[in-house]
N, C-alpha and C positions, 0 to 999 in steps of 0.2 A: 261684298258681292260673293254669292255662292254660285259655283259653276258645276253643272251636271253633264258629264260626257257619256253619251250613249253609244257604246261600241269602243272596244279598247284593242283593235287590231294595230296596224302599222301607223295609220294616221291618228288614230285615237291616243296612242301612246306617244306620238310626236307632240300632240296638243298638250297632253298631260305633262310630259317632260319638259316642254318649253315653258309652260306656266310655272312649274315649281323651280326649275333651274334659274329662270330669269328673275325670280322674285315677284312675278306678276300676281301670284296667288300662293298661298300656303297649302300644305297638305290638309289642313282643317277646312279649307274653303272649297275643296274640290271633292265631288263624289262621282263614282263611275259605275255604269252597269254594262254586263256583258253576259251573253249565254254561256261562254266558255269559262268553265272553272279555272282553267290553267291561266287564262288572260287575267281573270280577277285576282288570283293569287300573285301573279306577276306584278300587277299594279299595287297591290297591298305591300309587297316586300320591298320593291324598288322605290316607291313614292310615298308610302305611308298613308295612302287615302283609304277611305271607306268604299266598299264596293256592294253592288246588289246584282242578284240574278234577274230581277224584274225591273224593266225600264221605267215603269210607272212610279216605282219607289224612288228611283234616282231623280225623275223630273219634279216630283213633289217638293224635293228639298232645294231646288235650284232658282236663282234669279235668271240665269242664262243657261238654256239647254241646248247642248252641242250635239247634233246628229253626225257622228263620225262613222257612218255606214255606207255600204255600197249602195247604188241606185236600186238594184233589185230587192234589197232588203228594207229600203226606206218606208215602203207602204206598210209593212208589218210593224216596224218600229214606231211609226206615226200612230197607227191604230192603238198601240199599247198606251200612248200618253195623251191622246187627244182629249180625252174626257177629264183628265187631271190638270191639264194646263190652265193657268190663271191669266186674266187679261193683262196683268202687269208683267208677266214673264216675256223674255225675249228668246226667240228660237234661231239658231244658227245651224244651217245644214251645209255639209261639204260634199253631198251626193252629186256627182257629175251629171249634167244634162237635165237635172230637175229644176224647172224655172220657179220664179216667185208665185206665179199662178198655180203651178202643180202643187207647191208647198201649201198654199192657201186651200186648195182643194182637200188636201190630205188632213190639214190641221185646223182649219176654219180661219177666220179673219184675225189672226194674232200678229204680234210684232215678229216679222220674219226677216232673216238675213240669209242670203245665198253667198257662199264663198267657194273659190277654187284655189286650194294650196297645192304645192308639189312636194315631191319626196325629199328634196334637199331640207325641207322642214325637220326631217329626222335629225339633222345636225345643227338645227337653228340657223340655216342659210336659205330658207325657202323664200318664195315670194307669193303672196296670196291676194287675189282680186276679190272684192266683195261688193254687193249692192243690197240695198234694202227696200221693203215695201213702204208704202206712204205712212205706216204707223211708226216707222223708225225716225226718232228725233235726236237731237244732239247727245242726250244722256246715254241713249242706246248705242249711238255710234262711237262714243268714247269707251264704253264697255267692249264693244267689238274690237276696236283698235288695240285695246289693252291685251285681248286674248291673241289676236293674230299677229301683232308685232313681237310677241314672244317666239314666233317661229321663224323670224327674219323680217323682211319688209312686207308691208301691206298697203294696198292702194284701192281706193274707191273707185269703181267704174260704173259706166251705164250698163244696164243688163244685156243690151244687144251685143256688147263686145265680150260676153262670157265665153262664146264658142271659140273666139280668137285666142282668149286667154287660155282655154283649155289646151289648145294646140301649142301655143308659143311657150308656155310655162309648164302646164300640167303634163303633156305627153313628151315634150321635148328632152327631158333628162335622158330618155331612152335613146334619143338620136345622139345625144352628146356622149353617151356610154358606147354606142357603136363607133363613134369617131375615135374615141379614146382607145378602144380595143384594136381598131385598124391601125392607129398610129403605133401602138405597142408591137402589134404583129410585124410591122415594117421594121422596127428597131430590132426585134428578135431575128429577123431575116439578115440584118446587118451585123449579127453576132452579139447583141446585148442580151444578157440574162432576163428572163421574163419578168422577175419581180422589179428590177430596176427599171425596165422598160415601162411598165404600168406607172411607177412613181414619177418618172420624167414626163410622161404624157399627161398624167393627172395634174401634177403642180403646174405645168405649162398652161393648161386650160384654166385652172383656178387663178393663176396669176394674171393671165390675159384678161379674163372677166373682171378682176379687180382693177386692173389698169384703166379699163374703160370706165367702170363705175366711179372711180376717184378722179379721173381727169375729164370725163364726158367729152373727150375728143371723139370725132366722127370715126367709126370703125375703119373707114377707108384710109384715113390719115394715120391711124395707128399701124395698119398694114404697110403703108408706104414707108413708115419709119424703119421697118425691118427689111424691106426689099431694096438692097443696095444694087446699083447698076452692074449687071453681068454677074450677080452673085447667086448663091445657092438657093435663097428663098424665092426669088422671082422665077427660078427654074421650077421649083415645086408648085408655086402658084399657077404657072402655065399649064402644068399637068393637071391640076385640079379643074381649071377652066375648061381645058380639052376635054375632060371626062364629065362635064356638066355638073360639077359640085353644087354651084349655087342653085341651079335649076332643079336638082334633085331635092335640096333642102326646102326650097319653096313649095314644091309639089307635095312633100311629106307633111309640112306644116298645114297646108291648105286641105289635104286629105283628112287630117285629124280634125280640123275645125268643121268640116262637112259631116264627119261621123258624129261629132259632138252635137251638131244641130239636129241630127236624125235620132238621137237617143230618146 
């Protein structure tokens, strides 16, 4: 399998790094295109891949063509490669808000997959939702899973769920970082040095998420395990509830989902 990555910004580099570091592909099996010479040189030096300044040259060499570009850039990138794409090739797009029908309009009736990764993919701890059009069969699905699982977890979903995915995993790392920053600010107010405050808050978030994923216990049950009667934790939980913590989170995720639908 030869993989062509169009766009080598943050997410393009995450995909490239995930493929190489996980062993899903070798540097000889991946080619990259980017308009930025600095991005191309970085990809060459760090990962040993061949790069192109022209998207069409990259697409010609690939069995799987990955569009790792922003939604506003996608029409231009698609126009670059539309005439060189072959029927047997598969196209994977991570452009937010671009539906399968949008992609078919840009590229023609090709084998097309739409995916939504998130920024933790940069450290191989992402989660990616994906869906394909009617031309995607089991061989193409296996190829897509190979690529996306190198970034962390991947789950095939119905396309109508992609706006919810965009909100709950694509946008929500920003919400988590806000929470992390607020927890650290509170620790600093209590006298803890800033660096240690961030480390304690970050490791707690990481460990709590891992505890859920490995036990699959209901989050409410895990919360109750920490909340001793008359203890410190239930006091803090009461303050969060008083200030509408859960309502604010629900509203933020739903606002992000609504924005995703409108893109």
